[in-house]
N, C-alpha and C positions, 0 to 999 in steps of 0.2 A: 554726722548727725542726721537723724530723720526729721523731716518736716512735712507738713500737710498743706495742701492747697485749701483745705476747708476750715482749719482751726489753728489759731496761733498758740493757744494754751493746751498742751497735750493732756493735762490732768482733767480737762473738761470733756474728753472723749468718752463716749459710751464704749464699752468693751474692756475697760480697765477694771480688773477684779482684785479687790484688796482683802487681805486677811487681817489678822491681829498684828498690826505694826509692819506689814509687808505686803508687797504686790504678789499675788498668786497667779494672775492670768492677764495676758495682753492679747485680746481678740480684736485685732485691728485690720482684718482683711478688707480688701476693696475700699480703701480710704484714700487713694491717690497719694500715698506716702512716697517720698522721694529721698534720695541720699544713699548712704551706706549704713550697714549695721554697726552700731557703736558697741563693739565687743566689751570694752572695759565697763561701760555703763550698765550693760545687761547683766554682767556677772555680779554687780552690786545688789541685784534683786535676788537674793539668796533663796527666797522661798518660791521662786517662779516655777509653776507647774506646766502652764500652757503658754506657748509663744506662737501666735498665728498672725503672720504678716503677709499671707498669700494674696495674690491679686493686686499688688502695688507696683511701684516703679523703682523698687530698691535695686541698686547696682553694687558694683564692687565685688569683693571676694568674701567668702565665709570666714569670719575671724576665728582663729584657733581658740580664743578665749571661751567659745561656746562650750568647750569640753569641761569647763569649771562649773557649769550650771547643773550640779549633781542631782537636783530635785526635779529637773525637767522631765515631763512625761510625754508631751505633745509638742513637736516642733514642725510647724507648717510654714514653708517659705515658697510654695509653688507659685508659678506664673509671675516671674520676676525677671530682672536683668542681671541677676547674680552670675558671675563667671569665675573661671579659675578652678582649682582643684577642690575636692571635698577634704577638709582637714581630718587627719587621722585621729585627732583629739575627740571627735564625736563619739568614738568608741568608749570614752570614759564616762559617758552618761548611761550608767548601767540600768537605770529605771525607765529608759525611753520606751514608750509603747507605740508611738506613731512618728514616722519620719517621712515627710513629703517635701521634696525639693524639685518636683517635676516642672516641666515646661519652663526651663531656664536656659542658661548658657554654660553650665558646668562642663569642665573638660578634665582629661586625665583619667587615671584608673579609679576603680572602686576600692577604697581602703580596706584591707583585710580586718582592720580593727573593729569594723562595724559588727563583726561576728561576736563581739563581746556584749553587744546590746541584746541579751538573750530574752528580754521581755517584749521585744518588738512584735506587734501583731500586724502592722502595715509598714511596708518599705516601698516608697515610690520615688524612683530616680529617673523615670521615663522622660522622653523628649528633651534630652540634653545632648552633649557631645562627648560623652564618656567613652573611653577607649580601653584597649587591653582586654585581658581575660577576666572572667568572673571569679573572684576569690573563693576557694573551697570553704573558707570560714563561714560563708553564708549558710552552710548546712548546720551551723550551730544554733541558728535562730528557730528553734523548734516550736516556739509559740506563734510563728508567723502564719497568718491566714491569707494575706494578699501581698504579692510580690510583683511590682511593676518595674521592669528594666528595659522595656521596649523603646524603639526609636532612638537608639544611640549608635555607637560605632564599635560595639563590643565584638571581640573575636575569640577564636579558640573553641574548645569543647564545653558543653554544659557539665559542670562538676558532678561527679558521682555522689558527692555528699548531699546533693539535692534530695536524694532518697530519704534523708532524715527529716525532711520538712513535712511530716506526716499530718499536720493540721492544715496544710495549705488548701485553700478553696479556689484561689485564682492565681494563675501564673501567666504573666505576659512578658514574652521575650521577643516580640515581633520586631521586624525591621532592624536587624543587626547583621553581623557577618559570622554568625555562629556555624560551626561545622561539627562533624562527628555523628554518632548514632543516638537513637532515643533510649536504648536499653543500656544498663539495667535499671536506671533510676525511675523511669516513668511509672512502672507498675506498682511502685511503693506509695504513690501519692493518691491513696484511695479516697480522700475527701475532696478531690478536685471537682469543681463545678464548671470552671472555664479554663481552657488551655489554649493559649495563643502563641504559636511558634512560627507563624507565617513569615515569608520574605527573609529567609536565611539561606544557609547552604548545608542544611542537615541532609544526611544520606542514610542508606540502609533501608531495611524493611520496617514496617509498622510492627512493633514487637507483640507477640501473643499476650504478654503481660498487660497490654492495653485493656484487655477485658476486665481487669481488676478495678477499673475506674467506674464503678457502678453508679456514681452520682453525676457523672459528666453530662453537661447540657450543651456546651459549645466547644467545638474542637476545630481550630484553624491550623492546617498544615500547608496551605497553598504556597506555591512558589518556593519550593525547596528542591532537593535532588533525591527524594524518596523513591525507592525501587521495589520490585517484587509485586506480588499480587495483593489484592484487598483481602485481609483475613476474614474468615467466616465468623470469628468471634465478635466482630462489630455488631452482629445481631443481638448480642447479650447486653449492650449498653442501652437499656430501655428508657433511660431518661434523656437520651440525646435528642436535641432539637435542631442543631445546625452542625453539619459536617462538611468541611471544605478541604478537599484534597487536590484542587486544580493546580496545573502547572508543575507537575512532578514527572517522574519516569515510571509510573505504575503501569502494569500490564495485566493481561488476562481478562477474565470476565467479572462482572459485578456479581457478588455472591447473593443468592436468593434470600439469605438470612437478613438482608437489609429490610426486607418486608416486615420484619418483626419489630421495627423501630416505630411504634405506634405514635410517638410524639414528634417525630421528625417533621420539621417544616422546611428545611433547606438542605439540599444535597448538591454539591458541586464536585464533579470529577473530570471536568474538561481539561483539554491540553495534556493528556496522558497518552497511554497506548492501550486504553481499555477497548476490548472488542465486544461485539454483541452476540446474541440479542439481549435487550434489557430483560431482566427476570420479571415474569408476570406478577410475582409477589409484591412488586412495588405498587401495584394497583390497590393494595390494602391500606396504603398510607393516606388516610383521609385528611390529615393535617398538612400534607406536603403542598407548599405553595410556590416553591422555587426549586426547579430541577434544571441543572445546567450540565449538558453532555455535549461536548464538541468533538468532532472527528470520530472516526472509528466505525461503529456498527452499521452495516448496510441496511438493516431493516429492523424496526421495533414494532412489536405488536403488544400493546400495553392495555390490559383490561383495567378499567377504572371503576371505583365505587363512588357512590353519591358523596358530594362534598369535596372530592379530590380536585376538581377543576376550578375551585374558588381562587381567583387571581393566580392561577398556575402560569409560571413563566418557563417556557421550553426554548432552550437555545441549542439548536442542532445544525450541523453543517453536513451537506451531502447525505442526508438521512431521510428516508421515508418513514413517517410516524403514523401509525394507525391507532387511533384511540377508540376503543369500543366501550361505550357507556352502558353498563349492564342494566341499569334501572330504566334508562330511557330508550334502550335498544336502538341507539343511534351510532353510526360509524362516521368518523371525521378523518379525512386524509389530508395531511399537511406535508407539503414538500418545500424545503428551504434550499434553494440552489446555492452552489459554490459562489463565494464572493459577496453574499448578501451582507455579511458582517465585516 
């Protein structure tokens, strides 16, 4: 049973929404509720559409009886002490639109049956202890707009069926143990705004199909095993604001097309095998406030435009950096010796 430290009579709580003869919503987040989920009691609320118990101290396991709540559309149990597996019976809730059980202690695999919840627009299972590979059935969730599976212990390859998630705007798979390459599925996600794949074991080149992501604003690839050169097509991602490729095995020169990214505010390519010099076209990036380039190029001559130096952070090791401020006709020489960082 659930109990609250605040109120002994649960029917006095704000957040209980009643319809005609039935409870339609329980919005009881951040109420210091304790105990376990009473599966049998919840299923008696046949008209329940919203169950929001996030931010409480609920423990125990997820009861399989939740699958009988066929009218449920919003299930939010984030920030809890829930543990154990995700019951496959959740796949029986065909009308589910949001499922958020993040920041808990769930373990075991992601059940393939979730692929039957085809109306899901948000699936958040991040910050748990989930393991195993991601089921290809996730590709059936074609209404999905936000998918959070980061900060787990997931392994294996990203399923090629992810190419069917054509409405996806945010994909977060950070901090797992995923491997394999990014193609061919990546170029199909043309609605993506945020792509977070950092801290995995992904390998291969950045696919040319990456240029299809014309709405991408944030792309995190840092701390993987990506190789090859930086593709020139990066310059076509004109909405890009943050690009982080640090800590991979990239090589070659930085393409001058990066200077076409007028909205770019952060660029990190450190701890790769990038060689210099920096393309002078980067001086056109008036919004760039964070540029991290570590190791590599022996000399950078970077013409800057007005506004570029606003809070600009340059991290360079063994590098002579000459910044020529065109409008002020000022030259600044900055030398950062080895061992400074």
